[in-house]
C-alpha positions in Angstrom: -6.9 11.1 -11.5 -4.9 7.9 -11.2 -6.5 6.6 -8.0 -7.0 7.6 -4.4 -4.5 10.2 -3.2 -3.8 8.2 0.0 -2.4 5.3 -1.9 0.3 7.4 -3.6 0.9 9.2 -0.3 1.3 5.8 1.5 3.9 4.8 -1.2 5.8 7.9 -0.7 5.8 7.6 3.1 6.8 3.9 3.0 9.7 4.7 0.6 10.9 7.4 2.9 10.8 5.0 5.8 12.7 2.4 3.8 15.4 5.0 3.0 15.6 5.9 6.7 14.4 9.5 6.1 11.4 8.9 8.3 10.6 6.6 11.2 7.2 5.7 12.7 7.9 8.1 15.5 8.5 11.1 13.2 6.1 13.9 13.8 3.5 14.1 11.0 4.3 17.8 10.5 7.8 16.8 9.5 6.6 14.1 7.1 3.8 15.9 5.3 3.4 19.4 4.1 0.2 21.2 4.8 -1.1 20.7 1.2 -0.8 16.9 1.5 -2.5 17.0 4.9 -5.4 19.0 3.5 -5.7 16.8 0.4 -5.7 13.7 2.6 -8.4 15.1 4.9 -10.6 16.0 1.9 -10.2 12.5 0.5 -11.1 11.0 3.9 -14.2 13.1 4.0 -15.2 12.0 0.5 -14.8 8.4 1.6 -16.9 9.1 4.7 -14.1 8.3 7.1 -13.8 10.3 10.3 -10.6 10.2 12.3 -11.6 10.1 16.0 -8.0 9.7 17.2 -5.5 12.5 16.4 -3.0 11.6 13.7 0.3 13.0 15.1 3.0 10.7 13.9 4.0 8.7 10.8 3.0 5.6 12.7 -0.5 7.0 13.3 -0.7 7.8 9.6 0.2 4.2 8.7 -2.6 2.9 11.0 -4.9 5.4 9.3 -3.9 3.9 5.9 -4.7 0.4 7.2 -8.1 1.6 8.5 -9.0 3.2 5.1 -8.0 0.0 3.3 -10.1 -2.1 5.7 -13.1 0.3 5.3 -12.8 0.4 1.5 -12.4 -3.4 1.3 -15.5 -3.8 3.5 -17.5 -1.4 1.4 -16.4 -3.1 -1.8 -17.5 -6.5 -0.5 -20.8 -5.1 0.9 -22.3 -2.7 -1.6 -25.1 -0.4 -0.3 -28.5 -2.0 -0.3 -31.2 -0.4 -2.4 -34.8 -0.5 -1.3 -37.3 -1.9 -3.8 -40.6 0.0 -4.2 
């Protein structure tokens, strides 16, 4: 595995936006196939990230990517505390 799936997916989505194949208003079902959506959902679960707001558009997905980055950055800077006996 080369890294988190969402990072590659974000690159693909941003490239398609830059080439004007997608816009932030594009329905997510037009932007991602069902396998990508399932894989993203599984990765979010592994990261412990729950989406409380429905992700319906490419714009929503971009905000989700930002939220994951923020969460992962926060977790990287604040490792879990371990209790001493």
